[in-house]
matplotlib code that plots the C-alpha trace (Angstrom):
import matplotlib.pyplot as plt

x = [114.0, 113.0, 110.3, 112.7, 115.3, 112.5, 111.4, 115.1, 115.5, 112.3, 113.4, 116.6, 114.7, 112.8, 115.5, 117.0, 114.2, 113.0, 117.0, 116.1, 116.0, 113.7, 112.6, 110.8, 112.4, 112.9, 110.7, 111.3, 108.8, 106.0, 105.9, 103.9, 101.1, 101.6, 105.0, 106.0, 104.1, 105.4, 106.6, 103.7, 105.9, 107.6, 107.3, 107.7, 109.0, 111.7, 112.2, 112.6, 111.2, 114.4, 116.8, 119.1, 122.4, 124.9, 127.5, 124.8, 127.5, 128.5, 125.4, 127.2, 130.3, 132.3, 135.6, 136.7, 133.7, 134.5, 137.7, 136.4, 134.0, 136.9, 139.2, 136.9, 135.8, 139.3, 140.3, 136.8, 137.5, 133.7, 133.6, 137.2, 135.1, 132.4, 134.7, 136.7, 133.0, 132.2, 135.2, 134.6, 131.1, 132.5, 135.1, 132.3, 130.4, 133.5, 133.9, 130.1, 130.9, 133.0, 130.5, 130.1, 133.1, 134.8, 136.7, 140.5, 142.5, 145.7, 147.7, 150.7, 152.8, 155.8, 155.6, 158.4, 156.7, 154.9, 151.7, 149.0, 148.4, 151.6, 152.9, 150.5, 151.2, 154.6, 153.7, 151.5, 155.1, 156.9, 158.7, 159.0, 157.5, 159.4, 160.1, 159.4, 158.6, 154.8, 154.3, 151.4, 149.6, 146.2, 144.3, 140.7, 138.2, 134.8, 132.0, 128.3, 125.5, 123.5, 120.1, 117.6, 119.9, 121.4, 124.5, 122.9, 120.2, 123.6, 125.1, 122.1, 122.0, 126.1, 125.7, 122.4, 124.3, 127.1, 124.8, 123.4, 126.6, 127.7, 124.2, 125.3, 128.8, 127.0, 124.6, 128.1, 129.1, 126.1, 126.0, 129.8, 129.0, 126.3, 127.8, 131.0, 129.4, 126.6, 130.4, 131.5, 128.6, 128.5, 131.7, 130.8, 127.7, 129.0, 131.6, 128.3, 126.9, 130.3, 130.8, 127.0, 127.5, 130.9, 129.1, 126.0, 128.9, 130.5, 126.8, 126.3, 129.5, 129.4, 125.8, 127.5, 130.1, 127.6, 125.4, 128.8, 129.4, 126.4, 126.4, 129.3, 127.9, 124.7, 122.2, 121.5, 121.4, 124.4, 121.1, 121.3, 125.0, 124.7, 122.2, 123.8, 126.9, 124.9, 123.7, 127.5, 128.3, 125.2, 126.2, 129.9, 128.8, 127.4, 130.7, 133.0, 130.0, 129.9, 133.8, 133.3, 130.5, 132.5, 135.7, 133.7, 132.1, 135.7, 136.9, 133.7, 134.7, 138.4, 137.3, 135.4, 138.6, 139.9, 142.4, 143.0, 142.8, 146.1, 145.6, 142.1, 141.7, 142.2, 141.9, 138.5, 137.7, 138.0, 134.9, 131.9, 129.5, 127.8, 127.3, 124.7, 122.3, 121.8, 119.6, 116.3, 116.9, 116.1, 114.3, 113.0, 110.2, 109.0, 110.1, 113.7, 113.9, 113.6, 115.7, 118.4, 118.4, 120.7, 119.0, 115.9, 118.0, 119.8, 115.9, 115.3, 118.8, 118.0, 114.8, 116.2, 118.9, 116.1, 114.0, 117.1, 117.3, 114.2, 115.3, 118.7, 116.7, 114.1, 116.9, 117.7, 114.3, 115.8, 119.1, 122.5, 124.8, 128.2, 130.6, 133.7, 137.2, 140.6, 143.7, 146.7, 149.5, 150.2, 153.5, 156.3, 158.7, 158.2, 159.3, 156.2, 153.7, 152.8, 153.2, 150.5, 151.6, 151.0, 148.4, 145.0, 142.1, 138.5, 134.8, 131.2, 128.6, 127.7, 124.1, 123.4, 119.8, 117.9, 115.0, 112.2, 112.9, 112.7, 111.4, 114.3, 114.8, 111.3, 111.6, 113.8, 112.3, 109.7, 112.2, 113.6, 110.2, 109.6, 112.9, 111.6, 108.6, 110.1, 112.5, 109.2, 107.9, 111.1, 111.6, 108.1, 109.0, 112.4, 110.5, 108.2, 110.9, 112.6, 109.4, 108.6, 112.5, 112.4, 108.6, 109.5, 113.1, 111.4, 108.7, 111.1, 113.2, 110.2, 109.1, 112.4, 112.7, 109.5, 111.0, 114.0, 111.8, 109.9, 113.3, 114.7, 111.9, 111.7, 115.5, 114.9, 112.6, 114.8, 117.6, 115.8, 114.3, 117.4, 118.8, 115.8, 116.2, 119.8, 119.3, 116.4, 118.5, 121.2, 118.5, 117.5, 113.7, 114.0, 114.6, 117.5, 115.5, 113.7, 117.2, 118.4, 115.1, 115.9, 119.1, 118.0, 115.5, 118.3, 120.7, 118.1, 117.2, 120.4, 121.3, 118.2, 118.7, 122.1, 121.1, 118.3, 120.8, 122.6, 119.2, 118.6, 121.4, 121.7, 117.8, 119.3, 121.9, 119.3, 117.0, 119.9, 120.9, 116.9, 117.0, 120.2, 122.5, 126.4, 127.3, 127.7, 131.0, 132.3, 132.4, 130.3, 127.0, 127.9, 129.5, 128.2, 124.5, 123.5]
y = [148.2, 151.5, 149.8, 146.8, 149.7, 151.0, 147.8, 147.5, 150.7, 149.9, 146.9, 148.6, 151.6, 149.3, 146.9, 150.4, 150.9, 147.8, 146.9, 143.5, 139.8, 138.2, 135.2, 134.1, 135.2, 131.8, 131.0, 127.9, 125.8, 125.7, 122.6, 120.0, 119.5, 117.3, 117.2, 119.4, 117.2, 115.2, 111.7, 109.4, 106.2, 108.1, 106.1, 108.2, 105.2, 104.8, 108.0, 111.5, 114.4, 116.4, 117.3, 114.8, 116.2, 116.3, 113.6, 111.1, 108.3, 110.2, 109.1, 105.6, 106.7, 104.6, 105.7, 103.1, 104.3, 107.8, 107.4, 105.2, 107.7, 110.0, 108.0, 107.6, 111.1, 111.3, 108.8, 107.2, 107.3, 108.3, 111.2, 112.2, 112.3, 113.7, 116.5, 116.7, 117.0, 120.2, 121.9, 121.3, 122.9, 126.0, 126.1, 126.3, 129.0, 131.0, 130.9, 132.0, 134.8, 136.3, 137.7, 140.0, 142.1, 143.7, 140.4, 141.5, 140.1, 141.1, 139.9, 140.6, 139.2, 139.4, 138.4, 139.2, 138.8, 140.7, 143.0, 143.8, 147.0, 148.0, 146.5, 148.3, 151.7, 150.8, 150.1, 153.6, 154.9, 152.6, 151.2, 147.3, 145.0, 144.6, 141.9, 143.4, 143.1, 143.8, 143.9, 144.3, 144.4, 145.1, 145.4, 144.4, 145.0, 144.4, 144.0, 142.6, 145.0, 142.7, 144.4, 141.4, 139.3, 136.2, 136.5, 137.1, 133.9, 132.3, 132.6, 132.0, 128.8, 127.6, 128.8, 126.5, 123.7, 124.4, 124.3, 120.9, 119.4, 120.3, 118.6, 115.5, 115.5, 116.0, 112.8, 110.7, 111.8, 110.6, 107.3, 106.8, 107.7, 105.2, 102.5, 103.0, 102.5, 99.9, 98.0, 98.4, 97.5, 94.3, 93.6, 93.6, 91.9, 89.1, 88.9, 88.8, 85.8, 84.2, 84.0, 83.1, 80.2, 79.4, 78.9, 77.0, 74.8, 74.5, 73.7, 71.0, 69.7, 69.0, 67.5, 65.2, 64.2, 63.7, 61.5, 59.2, 58.8, 58.2, 55.6, 54.1, 53.3, 51.7, 54.8, 55.3, 54.2, 54.6, 56.4, 59.1, 59.6, 59.9, 62.3, 64.6, 64.3, 65.2, 68.1, 69.1, 69.1, 70.8, 73.9, 73.7, 74.0, 77.4, 78.9, 79.0, 80.7, 83.3, 83.9, 84.4, 86.3, 89.1, 88.9, 89.9, 92.7, 93.6, 93.9, 96.2, 98.3, 98.8, 99.5, 102.7, 103.5, 103.7, 100.5, 97.9, 94.4, 94.0, 96.8, 95.5, 96.8, 93.3, 94.8, 94.7, 91.2, 91.2, 93.3, 91.1, 93.9, 96.2, 99.7, 100.2, 103.5, 104.4, 107.3, 107.6, 107.9, 111.4, 111.9, 115.5, 116.3, 116.8, 120.1, 119.8, 116.9, 118.1, 120.9, 118.2, 116.1, 116.9, 115.0, 117.1, 120.3, 118.8, 118.7, 122.2, 123.4, 121.4, 123.0, 127.1, 126.1, 124.8, 127.7, 130.2, 128.6, 129.6, 133.2, 132.2, 130.7, 133.7, 136.4, 135.0, 136.4, 139.8, 141.5, 140.9, 144.1, 144.2, 147.1, 147.0, 149.0, 148.4, 149.8, 148.8, 149.7, 147.6, 148.8, 147.7, 148.9, 147.7, 151.5, 153.2, 150.7, 153.6, 156.5, 158.1, 156.4, 153.0, 153.6, 151.6, 152.2, 152.3, 152.1, 151.4, 148.9, 145.4, 144.0, 140.6, 139.5, 136.5, 137.9, 137.4, 133.8, 132.9, 129.5, 127.8, 130.2, 129.6, 125.7, 126.1, 128.2, 125.2, 122.9, 125.0, 125.3, 121.5, 121.0, 123.0, 121.1, 117.8, 119.5, 120.3, 116.9, 115.3, 117.9, 116.4, 113.0, 113.2, 114.8, 111.6, 109.6, 111.2, 111.0, 107.8, 106.2, 107.8, 106.3, 103.1, 103.3, 104.4, 101.3, 98.9, 99.7, 99.9, 96.8, 94.9, 96.7, 94.7, 91.6, 91.8, 91.8, 89.0, 86.9, 87.8, 86.5, 83.5, 83.5, 83.5, 81.0, 78.6, 79.2, 78.4, 74.7, 73.9, 74.1, 72.0, 69.9, 69.0, 68.8, 66.2, 64.3, 63.9, 62.5, 60.5, 62.0, 63.4, 61.5, 62.0, 63.1, 66.2, 67.3, 67.6, 69.3, 71.9, 72.6, 73.1, 75.5, 77.2, 77.2, 78.7, 81.1, 82.8, 82.7, 84.5, 87.4, 87.9, 88.2, 90.6, 92.7, 92.6, 93.8, 96.2, 98.1, 98.0, 99.6, 102.6, 103.1, 102.9, 105.5, 108.0, 107.8, 108.5, 111.3, 112.6, 113.8, 113.7, 115.7, 118.7, 120.2, 123.5, 125.7, 124.3, 125.5, 129.0, 128.9, 126.6, 126.2, 129.9]
z = [-16.6, -15.3, -12.6, -12.0, -10.8, -8.9, -7.4, -6.1, -4.4, -2.8, -1.5, -0.4, 1.6, 3.0, 4.1, 5.9, 7.5, 8.8, 10.0, 10.7, 9.1, 7.5, 8.2, 11.7, 14.8, 16.9, 20.1, 22.3, 22.2, 25.1, 27.4, 26.5, 28.3, 31.5, 31.0, 34.1, 36.6, 39.6, 38.0, 38.0, 39.0, 42.1, 45.2, 48.5, 50.8, 48.2, 46.2, 47.3, 44.8, 45.6, 43.0, 42.3, 42.4, 39.1, 40.1, 41.2, 41.7, 44.9, 46.4, 46.7, 48.9, 46.8, 46.7, 43.9, 41.8, 42.1, 41.0, 37.9, 36.5, 36.6, 34.8, 32.3, 31.6, 30.8, 28.9, 27.3, 23.3, 22.4, 24.8, 23.2, 19.9, 21.1, 22.0, 19.0, 17.1, 19.5, 18.3, 14.5, 15.0, 17.1, 14.4, 11.7, 13.9, 13.9, 10.5, 10.3, 12.2, 9.6, 7.7, 9.9, 8.9, 6.3, 3.9, 2.9, 0.1, -1.0, -4.5, -5.7, -9.0, -11.3, -14.9, -17.8, -21.2, -23.5, -23.1, -25.8, -24.6, -24.5, -27.6, -29.6, -27.8, -29.0, -33.0, -33.1, -32.4, -34.7, -32.2, -31.9, -29.2, -26.4, -23.5, -20.3, -16.8, -15.6, -11.9, -9.9, -6.5, -5.3, -1.8, -1.8, 0.7, 0.5, 3.0, 2.7, 3.9, 6.0, 5.3, 5.0, 7.5, 5.8, 7.6, 11.0, 10.3, 9.4, 12.8, 14.6, 12.8, 13.3, 17.1, 17.7, 15.8, 18.2, 21.1, 19.7, 19.6, 22.8, 24.3, 21.8, 24.1, 27.2, 26.1, 25.5, 28.8, 30.9, 28.8, 30.0, 33.7, 33.7, 31.7, 33.6, 37.0, 35.5, 34.8, 38.0, 39.8, 37.3, 38.6, 42.2, 41.8, 40.3, 43.1, 45.4, 43.1, 43.2, 46.9, 47.6, 44.9, 47.1, 50.5, 49.0, 47.6, 51.0, 52.4, 49.8, 49.9, 54.0, 53.6, 51.1, 53.5, 56.3, 53.8, 52.8, 56.1, 57.0, 54.6, 55.2, 59.1, 57.4, 57.9, 54.0, 50.6, 48.1, 46.3, 48.6, 48.2, 44.1, 44.9, 47.2, 45.0, 42.3, 44.0, 44.9, 41.0, 39.9, 42.6, 41.3, 38.0, 38.2, 39.9, 36.0, 34.4, 37.1, 36.8, 33.0, 33.1, 35.7, 33.8, 30.5, 32.6, 34.2, 30.2, 29.0, 32.3, 31.0, 27.5, 28.8, 31.0, 27.7, 28.0, 26.4, 28.1, 29.1, 31.5, 32.9, 36.8, 38.4, 41.8, 41.3, 41.0, 45.1, 45.1, 46.6, 47.1, 44.6, 45.5, 48.1, 48.0, 51.6, 51.3, 49.2, 45.5, 44.4, 41.3, 40.7, 39.1, 35.1, 34.6, 36.3, 34.1, 30.7, 31.8, 32.8, 29.8, 27.1, 24.1, 25.1, 24.5, 21.7, 19.8, 21.1, 19.5, 16.6, 16.3, 16.4, 14.0, 11.4, 12.4, 11.6, 8.3, 7.4, 7.4, 5.6, 2.6, 2.7, 2.3, -0.8, -2.2, -1.8, -3.2, -1.4, -1.9, -1.0, -0.8, -2.6, -2.5, -4.3, -4.4, -6.0, -8.7, -12.4, -13.9, -15.6, -13.3, -9.5, -8.0, -10.1, -8.5, -5.9, -8.4, -10.6, -13.3, -11.9, -9.1, -9.6, -7.3, -6.8, -4.9, -5.0, -4.5, -6.4, -5.9, -6.7, -7.1, -8.6, -10.0, -11.6, -11.6, -7.8, -8.2, -6.9, -4.0, -2.8, -2.8, -0.5, 2.1, 1.3, 2.4, 5.3, 6.7, 6.5, 8.5, 11.2, 11.2, 11.4, 14.1, 16.2, 15.7, 16.7, 19.9, 21.5, 20.5, 22.2, 25.1, 25.1, 25.1, 28.2, 30.3, 29.3, 29.8, 33.2, 34.2, 32.9, 35.1, 38.0, 37.6, 37.2, 40.1, 42.8, 41.4, 42.2, 45.4, 46.2, 44.7, 47.0, 49.6, 49.5, 48.3, 51.5, 53.6, 51.4, 52.2, 55.7, 55.8, 53.6, 56.2, 58.9, 57.4, 56.5, 59.9, 61.3, 58.3, 59.0, 62.9, 62.1, 59.7, 62.3, 64.4, 61.9, 61.7, 58.2, 54.9, 53.3, 50.5, 52.7, 53.5, 50.0, 49.2, 51.9, 50.5, 47.0, 48.0, 50.3, 47.1, 44.8, 47.4, 47.8, 44.6, 44.1, 46.3, 45.4, 41.8, 43.0, 44.5, 41.0, 39.4, 42.2, 41.5, 37.5, 37.8, 40.2, 37.5, 35.1, 36.6, 37.2, 33.5, 32.6, 34.5, 32.7, 35.2, 35.3, 32.3, 34.4, 34.9, 36.7, 33.8, 31.8, 33.0, 32.9, 29.3, 27.3, 27.6, 27.8]

ax = plt.figure().add_subplot(projection="3d")
ax.plot(x, y, z, "-o")
ax.set_aspect("equal")
plt.show()
């Protein structure tokens, strides 16, 4: 017993001298080799190493898109849920900070009945037991002396958790920005495809009428007429599908804006041109990418929280000391609670320590260390995922640019071929089949270019989403992410 007391005294003395929390101090993991290099898939002719702006959608100079993003940020339900989660995490942090300060409690009560001690005293004096009022009031103050950092490490873990949830909120904001821009661009791109389909319908309908007129004049066969009419029906059949897709995209946008379908922005159906980027796409480099992406920050903060929890678990190996003091009174007369007759008080330390059986505590320490190791591996995984997504989106964007250029050349050639076939058909130097073939090629070329425009804007938005911009707000960088 004497040896245990000596050990406790030495442990307390060591804690007082050291004055620091047990467990590892957190240091952010070093950058993964090669992660801070220029992006591999950057193409100088279409992309710039300049930093992308926080509000990347403003590069399109589209007032309608800017207004939609503002609405989405204020009304999106997923973003509201993320804000609520952040508020809850901050509340947990505030609760953890309470451990730094003395805890107070007050209790007062009144009971009518018999008290065993009072009855015993009366019995000694020969008096009968009495039914009396018993009053008591006590103020209790306690303070944990955080010698080994149990409270401080708990606060560190809660703070890192709150910062992790803030990063998760920022990730939702990025998704909302990208998906809102994507849905708007899809509505406009489908509007372009519809306009192209209707122009194609006008072309083939006109040629069908010419074929019918020539047949009535004896220049064509009925077979040529039926074949031309079949192409008209084929082109017309694609229009309802495009209209349905545009309406579906519009409802997707409506949900992102936090509105029911009855409040869909139907005025957007007049849009027939997706947003255009009038400059090189700014992409930055690997260093700024990882600093910008909230999912990387979220993984890093989770690692910090897991490291702090090693200290929380390790502190349980050592005694916990609480200084307590109380003052109050207990009396059968309420006016005697504060007098010497009813006064009660006390002050002193309380020590709690699980010793020598610490197997459970050491198991929790091993568990916390394993959690930190998993968090580190997850951090590396998130970094690789961020780099992979960015490189993939840049590669897809570059490939679609090249595809769009080739399709534009094919469209120009198809227009020239159709013009020549039309003139020669009227002159009787080419067959109806040749004219029909050039019509089909032109219709396909026009549809392919419009489809590539739709794919191109989607690829651009995918690049911006992978780059991680869109979460920053005026005060956020100064207050929430220090």
